[in-house]
C-alpha positions as CSV (number, residue, x, y, z in Angstrom):
1,M,11.3,-25.9,-15.5
2,T,9.9,-27.9,-12.6
3,I,7.4,-26.7,-10.0
4,H,10.4,-26.6,-7.5
5,D,12.2,-24.2,-9.8
6,V,9.1,-22.0,-10.1
7,A,8.7,-22.0,-6.3
8,M,12.4,-21.0,-5.9
9,V,12.0,-18.1,-8.3
10,A,8.8,-16.9,-6.6
11,G,10.5,-17.3,-3.2
12,I,13.3,-15.1,-4.2
13,V,11.2,-12.5,-6.1
14,L,8.4,-12.1,-3.7
15,P,10.4,-10.3,-1.0
16,L,11.7,-7.9,-3.6
17,W,8.2,-6.3,-3.7
18,N,9.2,-4.6,-0.4
19,I,11.4,-2.3,-2.5
20,P,8.5,-0.1,-3.9
21,L,7.3,0.5,-0.3
22,I,10.7,1.6,0.8
23,V,11.1,3.8,-2.2
24,R,7.7,5.4,-1.6
25,I,8.5,6.1,2.1
26,V,11.9,7.6,1.2
27,H,10.4,9.7,-1.6
28,R,7.6,11.1,0.5
29,K,9.9,11.4,3.6
30,S,7.1,9.9,5.7
31,S,5.9,6.6,6.9
32,E,2.8,7.9,8.6
33,D,0.5,5.8,6.5
34,V,2.2,2.5,7.6
35,S,1.2,1.1,10.9
36,I,4.3,0.8,13.2
37,Y,2.5,-2.1,15.0
38,W,2.0,-3.9,11.8
39,V,5.6,-3.5,10.7
40,L,7.0,-4.6,14.0
41,G,4.5,-7.5,14.3
42,V,5.5,-8.8,10.9
43,W,9.2,-8.4,11.5
44,V,9.0,-10.1,14.9
45,S,7.1,-13.0,13.3
46,L,9.7,-13.3,10.5
47,A,12.5,-13.2,13.0
48,L,10.9,-16.0,15.1
49,M,10.3,-18.1,12.0
50,A,13.9,-17.6,10.7
51,P,15.6,-20.3,12.9
52,S,13.3,-22.9,11.4
53,A,14.2,-21.8,7.9
54,F,17.9,-21.7,8.7
55,I,17.9,-25.4,9.6
56,S,15.4,-26.5,7.0
57,K,16.4,-28.9,4.3
58,D,13.9,-27.2,1.9
59,P,15.9,-24.6,-0.1
60,V,12.8,-22.7,-1.2
61,W,11.8,-22.1,2.5
62,R,15.4,-21.3,3.5
63,Y,16.0,-18.8,0.7
64,F,12.6,-17.2,0.9
65,S,12.9,-16.7,4.7
66,I,16.4,-15.3,4.5
67,I,15.6,-12.8,1.7
68,N,12.3,-11.9,3.2
69,L,13.8,-11.2,6.7
70,I,16.5,-9.1,5.1
71,M,14.1,-7.1,2.9
72,F,11.5,-6.6,5.6
73,S,14.2,-5.5,8.0
74,F,14.9,-2.7,5.5
75,V,11.1,-1.9,5.5
76,M,11.1,-1.9,9.3
77,L,14.1,0.4,9.6
78,T,12.8,2.7,6.9
79,V,9.4,3.0,8.7
80,V,11.0,3.6,12.1
81,I,13.5,6.2,10.7
82,F,10.9,8.2,8.8
83,R,8.5,7.9,11.7
84,K,11.0,9.5,14.1
85,K,11.8,12.3,11.6
86,R,8.2,13.4,11.7
87,S,8.0,13.4,15.5
């Protein structure tokens, strides 16, 4: 296994660590402990970086960015939905 292979696996697995956060929010039916400004700031940053990843020749950067944007979109939506339910 090369260093490129390790980076590819890490780039795919790392965004999956968003799943426990989503599960915790859904289980507790609250996102009050997660800053809405942080979530939106991270999501906007990922969205602004995405075009660079989409055209990149580096598959690690491309796959990581796509999966991270998708997974963090789920985090952002979960935080927003469960924030509104508490209001």
